[in-house]
Wavefront OBJ file of the C-alpha trace (Angstrom):
o trace
v 0.000 0.000 0.000
v 1.585 3.301 -1.080
v 0.983 6.607 0.667
v -0.952 7.997 -2.320
v -3.514 5.245 -1.912
v -4.021 5.611 1.831
v -7.270 7.245 2.979
v -7.384 8.860 6.416
v -10.503 10.215 8.151
v -9.773 13.280 10.307
v -12.582 14.062 12.791
v -12.262 17.279 14.849
v -14.913 19.941 15.520
v -12.303 22.725 15.816
v -11.619 23.932 12.293
v -8.118 25.242 13.004
v -6.982 22.039 14.738
v -8.522 19.859 12.012
v -6.899 21.902 9.248
v -3.476 21.686 10.889
v -3.531 17.871 11.040
v -4.949 17.575 7.522
v -2.216 19.789 6.102
v 0.526 17.671 7.723
v -0.991 14.405 6.448
v -1.581 15.660 2.914
v 1.977 16.969 2.780
v 3.075 13.414 3.653
v 1.155 12.108 0.615
v -2.003 10.784 2.266
v -5.568 11.351 1.081
v -7.608 12.984 3.876
v -11.368 13.290 4.380
v -12.602 15.617 7.154
v -15.652 15.708 9.406
v -16.662 17.593 12.565
v -19.102 15.347 14.470
v -19.125 11.836 15.877
v -22.227 10.827 13.902
v -20.633 12.003 10.668
v -17.436 10.135 11.542
v -19.316 6.855 12.083
v -21.192 7.282 8.796
v -18.045 8.051 6.786
v -16.141 5.157 8.350
v -18.849 2.788 7.118
v -19.131 4.389 3.687
v -15.447 4.981 2.913
v -13.681 2.267 4.952
v -10.620 4.494 5.554
v -7.220 3.011 6.314
v -6.910 5.045 9.530
v -9.057 7.356 11.685
v -7.939 10.424 13.684
v -10.615 11.331 16.202
v -10.747 14.173 18.729
v -11.995 13.176 22.185
v -14.260 16.191 22.604
v -16.931 16.362 19.890
v -20.187 18.357 19.925
v -22.634 15.439 19.641
v -20.866 12.570 21.419
v -17.580 11.640 23.023
v -14.792 10.652 20.680
v -14.257 7.723 23.040
v -17.717 6.410 22.099
v -16.924 6.923 18.429
v -13.786 4.833 18.833
v -15.608 2.139 20.795
v -18.332 1.794 18.143
v -15.781 1.613 15.326
v -13.865 -1.124 17.116
v -16.949 -3.137 18.070
v -18.249 -3.190 14.498
v -17.261 -6.441 12.755
v -16.784 -4.566 9.472
v -14.684 -1.632 10.735
v -13.086 -3.177 13.821
v -9.632 -3.593 12.279
v -9.260 0.076 11.264
v -6.565 1.802 13.386
v -7.864 4.716 15.475
v -5.711 7.538 16.858
v -7.433 9.336 19.724
v -6.328 12.999 20.050
v -7.154 15.478 22.818
v -6.101 18.962 23.840
v -7.967 18.915 27.155
v -7.969 15.305 28.390
v -4.226 14.952 28.831
v -3.539 12.980 32.012
v -2.465 9.322 32.160
v -5.940 8.396 33.395
v -7.395 9.995 30.257
v -4.971 8.011 28.149
v -5.933 4.784 29.890
v -9.603 5.571 29.303
v -8.987 6.199 25.623
v -7.055 2.981 25.181
v -9.714 1.073 27.103
v -12.289 2.160 24.500
v -10.176 0.613 21.738
v -7.874 3.392 20.548
v -4.594 2.133 19.107
v -2.757 5.169 20.517
v -3.686 8.294 22.529
v -1.987 11.580 21.610
v -2.282 15.048 23.114
v -2.290 18.435 21.423
v -0.229 20.282 20.377
v 1.358 17.763 18.034
v 4.615 18.191 16.216
v 4.112 17.484 12.483
v 6.875 14.873 12.467
v 5.352 13.145 15.515
v 1.945 12.858 13.808
v 3.461 11.675 10.532
v 5.584 9.045 12.301
v 2.713 7.684 14.421
v 0.444 7.401 11.366
v 3.157 5.632 9.347
v 3.867 3.111 12.150
v 0.170 2.319 12.702
v -0.426 1.792 8.991
v 2.514 -0.612 8.806
v 1.203 -2.510 11.829
v -2.273 -2.657 10.265
v -0.854 -4.096 7.050
v 1.112 -6.681 9.035
v -1.980 -7.678 11.011
v -3.995 -7.917 7.785
v -1.359 -10.217 6.317
v -1.432 -12.396 9.408
v -5.236 -12.571 9.252
v -5.097 -13.581 5.590
v -2.480 -16.240 6.351
v -4.614 -17.560 9.187
v -7.671 -17.621 6.930
v -5.721 -19.552 4.285
v -4.497 -21.998 6.903
v -8.029 -22.531 8.167
v -9.309 -23.010 4.614
v -6.566 -25.549 3.901
v -7.369 -27.367 7.132
v -11.068 -27.413 6.260
v -10.245 -28.736 2.795
v -8.072 -31.477 4.279
v -10.791 -32.396 6.761
v -13.333 -32.527 3.930
v -11.008 -34.769 1.900
v -10.593 -37.069 4.909
v -14.346 -37.183 5.391
v -14.893 -37.971 1.701
v -12.300 -40.745 1.915
v -13.934 -42.238 5.011
v -17.381 -42.051 3.401
v -16.024 -43.632 0.227
v -14.391 -46.517 2.094
v -17.572 -47.112 4.089
v -19.647 -47.092 0.914
v -17.143 -49.349 -0.857
v -17.328 -51.863 1.970
v -21.130 -51.806 1.790
v -21.231 -52.124 -2.006
v -18.812 -55.071 -1.953
v -20.367 -56.902 0.964
v -23.984 -56.696 -0.197
v -23.600 -58.723 -3.431
v -21.065 -61.007 -1.729
v -23.667 -61.796 0.934
v -26.168 -62.701 -1.802
v -23.647 -64.961 -3.555
v -22.538 -66.716 -0.364
v -26.094 -67.096 0.920
v -27.564 -68.615 -2.219
v -24.463 -70.760 -2.815
v -24.843 -72.203 0.684
v -28.532 -72.982 0.104
v -27.809 -74.570 -3.272
v -25.145 -76.770 -1.677
v -26.919 -77.796 1.532
v -30.640 -77.539 1.144
v -33.250 -79.063 -1.095
v -34.541 -76.282 -3.351
v -37.334 -76.600 -5.870
v -36.791 -75.536 -9.476
v -38.240 -72.005 -9.110
v -35.968 -71.402 -6.103
v -32.939 -72.696 -8.005
v -33.819 -70.388 -10.887
v -34.076 -67.395 -8.564
v -30.812 -68.417 -6.877
v -28.829 -68.577 -10.108
v -30.332 -65.291 -11.336
v -29.525 -63.560 -8.033
v -25.966 -64.902 -8.023
v -25.474 -63.735 -11.609
v -26.835 -60.236 -10.833
v -24.639 -59.964 -7.732
v -21.550 -61.140 -9.623
v -22.215 -58.664 -12.450
v -22.676 -55.903 -9.878
v -19.335 -56.712 -8.292
v -17.628 -56.958 -11.678
v -18.970 -53.537 -12.658
v -17.858 -52.040 -9.361
v -14.371 -53.473 -9.734
v -14.174 -52.264 -13.340
v -15.190 -48.754 -12.253
v -12.515 -48.769 -9.547
v -9.921 -49.936 -12.078
v -11.027 -47.221 -14.512
v -10.593 -44.571 -11.835
v -7.147 -45.976 -11.046
v -6.258 -45.819 -14.757
v -7.472 -42.234 -14.928
v -5.452 -41.193 -11.882
v -2.285 -42.897 -13.139
v -2.702 -41.705 -16.743
v -3.143 -45.245 -18.134
v -6.690 -44.855 -19.427
v -6.589 -45.865 -23.103
v -8.899 -45.314 -26.081
v -9.043 -47.349 -29.287
v -10.385 -44.841 -31.810
v -12.275 -45.635 -34.978
v -15.102 -44.127 -37.001
v -18.370 -45.155 -35.316
v -22.040 -44.413 -35.814
v -23.053 -42.776 -32.568
v -26.729 -43.603 -33.010
v -25.982 -47.323 -33.146
v -23.875 -47.124 -29.968
v -26.680 -45.206 -28.267
v -29.287 -47.734 -29.336
v -27.233 -50.628 -27.928
v -27.038 -48.874 -24.545
v -30.791 -48.199 -24.573
v -31.625 -51.803 -25.495
v -29.413 -53.151 -22.706
v -31.293 -51.095 -20.108
v -34.790 -51.449 -21.501
v -35.622 -54.620 -19.457
v -34.657 -52.823 -16.229
v -36.746 -49.821 -17.238
v -39.736 -51.999 -18.091
v -39.529 -53.699 -14.699
v -39.992 -50.219 -13.142
v -42.713 -49.244 -15.620
v -40.417 -46.597 -17.096
v -40.654 -45.471 -20.715
v -37.402 -44.858 -22.632
v -37.760 -42.861 -25.847
v -35.185 -41.995 -28.483
v -35.575 -38.964 -30.751
v -32.998 -38.823 -33.533
v -32.839 -35.674 -35.662
v -31.084 -35.630 -39.020
v -30.128 -39.306 -39.205
v -27.100 -40.979 -37.676
v -23.844 -39.129 -37.077
v -20.321 -40.471 -37.206
v -17.637 -39.645 -34.669
v -14.058 -40.729 -34.151
v -14.269 -42.631 -30.906
v -13.834 -45.771 -28.865
v -17.133 -47.664 -29.264
v -16.762 -49.578 -26.009
v -16.007 -46.451 -23.983
v -18.806 -44.472 -25.628
v -21.228 -47.285 -24.902
v -19.989 -47.169 -21.289
v -20.747 -43.422 -21.215
v -24.301 -43.813 -22.474
v -24.919 -46.844 -20.289
v -23.813 -44.898 -17.213
v -26.023 -41.914 -18.060
v -29.048 -44.082 -18.866
v -28.460 -46.334 -15.861
v -28.430 -43.280 -13.575
v -31.600 -41.943 -15.192
v -33.388 -45.264 -14.666
v -32.051 -45.644 -11.116
v -33.144 -42.194 -9.962
v -36.574 -42.169 -11.651
v -39.581 -43.553 -9.819
v -41.986 -46.106 -11.295
v -44.215 -44.638 -13.972
v -41.678 -41.983 -15.005
v -39.863 -41.584 -18.289
v -36.396 -41.192 -19.748
v -36.118 -39.249 -23.012
v -32.995 -39.492 -25.154
v -32.440 -36.965 -27.933
v -29.686 -36.991 -30.545
v -29.142 -34.102 -32.958
v -26.365 -32.372 -34.873
v -25.228 -28.938 -33.697
v -22.913 -27.367 -36.283
v -19.825 -29.639 -36.310
v -20.855 -31.582 -33.198
v -23.381 -34.202 -32.283
v -25.435 -33.580 -29.124
v -26.870 -36.446 -27.060
v -29.104 -35.514 -24.133
v -30.597 -37.860 -21.530
v -33.532 -36.320 -19.647
v -35.393 -38.041 -16.816
v -38.335 -37.212 -14.575
v -36.544 -38.432 -11.454
v -35.353 -37.050 -8.144
v -33.348 -34.212 -9.676
v -30.153 -32.661 -8.361
v -29.859 -30.150 -5.542
v -28.473 -26.793 -6.780
v -25.633 -26.832 -4.257
v -24.517 -30.299 -5.447
v -24.742 -29.599 -9.186
v -21.162 -28.180 -9.490
v -19.739 -31.385 -7.941
v -21.796 -33.957 -9.825
v -18.848 -35.098 -12.014
v -16.283 -35.284 -9.199
v -14.925 -38.655 -8.111
v -16.371 -40.173 -4.922
v -18.938 -37.354 -4.595
v -22.502 -38.365 -3.834
v -25.468 -36.166 -3.006
v -26.402 -38.635 -0.253
v -23.642 -40.713 1.306
v -25.461 -41.549 4.545
v -26.474 -45.011 5.707
v -30.116 -44.119 5.010
v -29.595 -43.290 1.336
v -32.142 -44.713 -1.059
v -29.840 -45.459 -4.006
v -26.732 -47.608 -4.141
v -23.529 -46.830 -6.014
v -20.004 -45.524 -5.520
v -20.250 -42.114 -7.166
v -17.717 -43.112 -9.850
v -19.822 -43.408 -12.994
v -20.201 -39.713 -13.819
v -16.523 -39.015 -13.135
v -15.662 -41.722 -15.669
v -18.179 -40.241 -18.116
v -16.514 -36.820 -17.876
v -13.041 -38.267 -18.438
v -14.050 -40.426 -21.420
v -15.828 -37.516 -23.110
v -12.866 -35.202 -22.446
v -10.553 -37.745 -24.107
v -12.840 -37.684 -27.146
v -12.473 -33.903 -27.402
v -16.073 -33.354 -26.282
v -17.911 -32.005 -23.280
v -20.639 -33.090 -20.875
v -22.716 -31.030 -18.479
v -25.657 -31.535 -16.136
v -28.783 -29.446 -15.624
v -31.572 -29.757 -13.091
v -34.311 -27.473 -11.830
v -33.893 -28.957 -8.352
v -35.129 -31.821 -6.223
v -37.965 -33.924 -7.657
v -37.773 -31.999 -10.954
v -35.664 -34.370 -13.008
v -32.246 -33.917 -14.592
v -30.681 -33.620 -18.034
v -27.187 -34.733 -18.983
v -25.922 -33.486 -22.344
v -22.913 -34.877 -24.218
v -21.304 -32.967 -27.105
v -18.922 -34.842 -29.432
v -17.138 -33.581 -32.570
v -18.502 -35.235 -35.706
v -16.269 -37.058 -38.128
v -16.596 -34.147 -40.611
v -14.084 -32.290 -38.419
v -11.647 -35.123 -39.072
v -12.347 -34.865 -42.804
v -11.583 -31.142 -42.632
v -8.302 -31.983 -40.935
v -7.375 -34.290 -43.803
v -8.241 -31.506 -46.222
v -5.904 -29.129 -44.409
v -3.177 -31.770 -44.468
v -3.176 -32.289 -48.275
v 0.230 -31.698 -49.895
v 0.089 -29.511 -53.034
v 0.295 -31.446 -56.291
v 3.196 -30.982 -58.668
v 0.987 -28.908 -60.947
v 0.822 -26.190 -58.319
v -2.687 -26.784 -56.846
v -3.024 -24.799 -53.635
v -4.360 -25.885 -50.250
v -7.919 -24.898 -49.270
v -6.350 -23.061 -46.333
v -2.803 -22.600 -45.003
v -1.183 -25.473 -43.171
v -1.551 -25.006 -39.426
v 1.695 -24.094 -37.655
v 2.157 -25.760 -34.255
v 4.739 -25.113 -31.542
v 5.139 -28.210 -29.317
v 6.640 -27.605 -25.856
v 7.497 -30.924 -24.180
v 10.418 -31.802 -21.878
v 10.159 -35.604 -22.116
v 12.166 -36.783 -25.167
v 9.994 -39.831 -25.941
v 6.733 -37.918 -25.559
v 8.176 -35.077 -27.629
v 9.172 -37.421 -30.451
v 5.926 -39.381 -30.686
v 3.721 -36.276 -30.430
v 5.721 -34.418 -33.058
v 5.606 -37.442 -35.365
v 1.841 -37.675 -35.035
v 1.317 -33.969 -35.699
v 3.670 -34.002 -38.680
v 1.901 -37.029 -40.139
v -1.413 -35.182 -39.753
v -0.062 -32.409 -41.973
v 0.850 -29.701 -39.472
v 3.999 -27.607 -39.651
v 5.601 -28.486 -36.321
v 8.419 -26.813 -34.386
v 9.547 -28.616 -31.242
v 11.294 -27.266 -28.121
v 12.222 -29.000 -24.887
v 11.145 -26.340 -22.420
v 9.309 -23.089 -21.743
v 12.362 -20.827 -21.877
v 13.315 -22.108 -25.325
v 9.708 -21.702 -26.435
v 9.708 -18.030 -25.450
v 12.985 -17.522 -27.304
v 11.602 -19.169 -30.458
v 8.452 -17.053 -30.297
v 10.607 -13.965 -30.764
v 11.397 -15.044 -34.327
v 8.534 -17.405 -35.324
v 4.841 -17.276 -34.491
v 2.720 -20.443 -34.756
v -1.062 -20.736 -35.041
v -1.300 -22.973 -31.966
v 0.930 -23.703 -28.976
v 0.714 -27.223 -27.508
v 2.466 -27.259 -24.142
v 3.103 -29.717 -21.347
v 2.407 -28.460 -17.803
v 4.913 -30.288 -15.597
v 8.323 -29.138 -16.841
v 11.592 -28.375 -15.000
v 12.673 -24.771 -14.531
v 9.438 -23.159 -15.709
v 6.150 -25.037 -15.760
v 3.375 -24.653 -18.302
v 1.332 -22.322 -16.111
v 4.138 -19.779 -15.773
v 4.943 -20.149 -19.479
v 1.407 -19.309 -20.622
v 1.164 -16.380 -18.191
v 4.343 -14.883 -19.655
v 3.052 -15.526 -23.170
v -0.308 -13.875 -22.432
v 1.528 -10.821 -21.064
v 3.037 -10.179 -24.501
v 1.438 -7.919 -27.118
v -0.344 -9.662 -30.035
v 2.511 -9.053 -32.465
v 4.812 -11.036 -30.146
v 2.412 -13.939 -29.679
v 0.259 -12.802 -26.777
v -3.000 -13.942 -28.403
v -1.847 -17.254 -29.912
v -4.254 -20.137 -29.253
v -2.806 -22.526 -26.673
v -3.617 -26.071 -25.621
v -2.374 -27.764 -22.450
v -1.396 -31.412 -23.077
v -0.590 -32.895 -19.695
v -0.682 -35.874 -17.374
v -2.334 -33.607 -14.779
v -5.764 -34.880 -15.752
v -8.123 -33.833 -12.946
v -11.016 -31.434 -13.331
v -9.213 -28.972 -11.082
v -6.150 -29.257 -13.352
v -8.286 -28.399 -16.385
v -9.771 -25.409 -14.561
v -6.332 -24.170 -13.517
v -4.990 -24.538 -17.069
v -7.835 -22.453 -18.479
v -7.508 -19.822 -15.768
v -3.769 -19.564 -16.531
v -4.466 -18.741 -20.174
v -4.960 -21.970 -22.139
v -8.045 -22.276 -24.343
v -8.165 -26.070 -24.010
v -6.901 -28.847 -21.737
v -6.249 -32.417 -22.916
v -5.092 -35.129 -20.516
v -2.455 -37.652 -21.499
v -2.549 -40.195 -22.995
v -4.294 -39.012 -26.149
v -4.419 -40.385 -29.661
v -2.774 -38.386 -32.478
v -6.156 -38.045 -34.193
v -7.820 -36.624 -31.092
v -4.974 -34.148 -30.573
v -5.077 -33.096 -34.226
v -8.841 -32.668 -34.022
v -8.499 -30.469 -30.928
v -5.902 -28.286 -32.695
v -8.162 -27.821 -35.713
v -11.062 -26.867 -33.439
v -8.867 -24.288 -31.697
v -7.878 -22.650 -34.976
v -11.498 -22.506 -36.100
v -12.506 -20.616 -32.983
v -10.195 -17.834 -34.112
v -11.472 -17.763 -37.734
l 1 2 3 4 5 6 7 8 9 10 11 12 13 14 15 16 17 18 19 20 21 22 23 24 25 26 27 28 29 30 31 32 33 34 35 36 37 38 39 40 41 42 43 44 45 46 47 48 49 50 51 52 53 54 55 56 57 58 59 60 61 62 63 64 65 66 67 68 69 70 71 72 73 74 75 76 77 78 79 80 81 82 83 84 85 86 87 88 89 90 91 92 93 94 95 96 97 98 99 100 101 102 103 104 105 106 107 108 109 110 111 112 113 114 115 116 117 118 119 120 121 122 123 124 125 126 127 128 129 130 131 132 133 134 135 136 137 138 139 140 141 142 143 144 145 146 147 148 149 150 151 152 153 154 155 156 157 158 159 160 161 162 163 164 165 166 167 168 169 170 171 172 173 174 175 176 177 178 179 180 181 182 183 184 185 186 187 188 189 190 191 192 193 194 195 196 197 198 199 200 201 202 203 204 205 206 207 208 209 210 211 212 213 214 215 216 217 218 219 220 221 222 223 224 225 226 227 228 229 230 231 232 233 234 235 236 237 238 239 240 241 242 243 244 245 246 247 248 249 250 251 252 253 254 255 256 257 258 259 260 261 262 263 264 265 266 267 268 269 270 271 272 273 274 275 276 277 278 279 280 281 282 283 284 285 286 287 288 289 290 291 292 293 294 295 296 297 298 299 300 301 302 303 304 305 306 307 308 309 310 311 312 313 314 315 316 317 318 319 320 321 322 323 324 325 326 327 328 329 330 331 332 333 334 335 336 337 338 339 340 341 342 343 344 345 346 347 348 349 350 351 352 353 354 355 356 357 358 359 360 361 362 363 364 365 366 367 368 369 370 371 372 373 374 375 376 377 378 379 380 381 382 383 384 385 386 387 388 389 390 391 392 393 394 395 396 397 398 399 400 401 402 403 404 405 406 407 408 409 410 411 412 413 414 415 416 417 418 419 420 421 422 423 424 425 426 427 428 429 430 431 432 433 434 435 436 437 438 439 440 441 442 443 444 445 446 447 448 449 450 451 452 453 454 455 456 457 458 459 460 461 462 463 464 465 466 467 468 469 470 471 472 473 474 475 476 477 478 479 480 481 482 483 484 485 486 487 488 489 490 491 492 493 494 495 496 497 498 499 500 501 502 503 504 505 506 507 508 509 510 511 512 513 514 515 516 517 518 519 520 521 522 523 524 525
């Protein structure tokens, strides 16, 4: 805080005395606001929130001691330093009384200019120090609260995991024991085998979800990409859940606008996405409700929405619905089973496909809608068009080849990524770190920067902040994509807040990366 930015309130009913103090403070570079009554002082303190208050003890409408006490007792203004000044109450008892009412220091008139300037300067420095300590304490408390919340989430997750594992295991062990020891009629045997199969499938799905989360966390989640008809994948997921829906008297409808759409994706993982969304919709919708699925093309994307008439999502939980291990109800009295992993997996799979997913709900008992957006295969065709090499006869490209700067410290990752981008038809320049990237940008400007985050010396966050600080002619507005093994939702949010337009977690296929680069350049067209 510089002196030119410091606001001081000077309250004194004697014009000459007030003017003298104001002149000294303004000469020292402070901004000063004056008043002559206690009521006016209290009003201005609330309105202006000054950095310091000078208050005479003897005021026409109330004691300056009361003014000080009310400032200090107010939760909003209580940290503002107050200097109590008096020309008549000058004994040590008066000073004790002033300090007892909350004054930070008690001075007596006449004041030497240097004395006043020094006292004000010291109190302002102390106030800044105290403010810093309060902020540090607040940060420490917030960190402690966050750690306690994480511990609570972990404990709730482990308790839920134990319950979700033990329940089907109890069914399997119980029916297996009855099949082995007791005479069961044919209907009972049929129910036993069906129950064992359902319980085993439930456990297998739970284990697969846990393994998927482990793969996501460790960066080993893989996609096998190919051109697929998204409508066919969606229909398979609907058909697999239709018997469950019919058992609950739920109607599942599919509205498909504009025919089928093709995307570059992993059919098994996309089916997993739609199965998870539909399974949730069926689980959280009461008997007699409905689940409506709608597929349509939106410019270069295909949109798939799953809308149910179920329990809905509380507004305060909506921002956390895709987080791992988060559940709206994790108590022992919850009505619906599950680990809270499915939607986190959905988000990650869709992110790897270069798409997006979001949830909407009007609140409890008002249903929910989950919408997936995926780039259509036409975007891939456009990429191939960009990548065409001119023929010998001199035919020109439909648009210039996209220039890419790849910033990656790992030699193997750098080589394979550069090879994939070059094969896709991009003009690629490669550097091994952020400092070298900034040096190269002084002489060559790409269309897109693809940068790792975790790098020695200068990480990707600092790199993009320095890049964004540059003027446009030196690269400050170049589109940038973070390609990183930091794959969490919070990592994506931090990358975007640092200055990246997109965040892609490793591993990623060359086609998906190329598609993301093309999409970035089109945003700037």
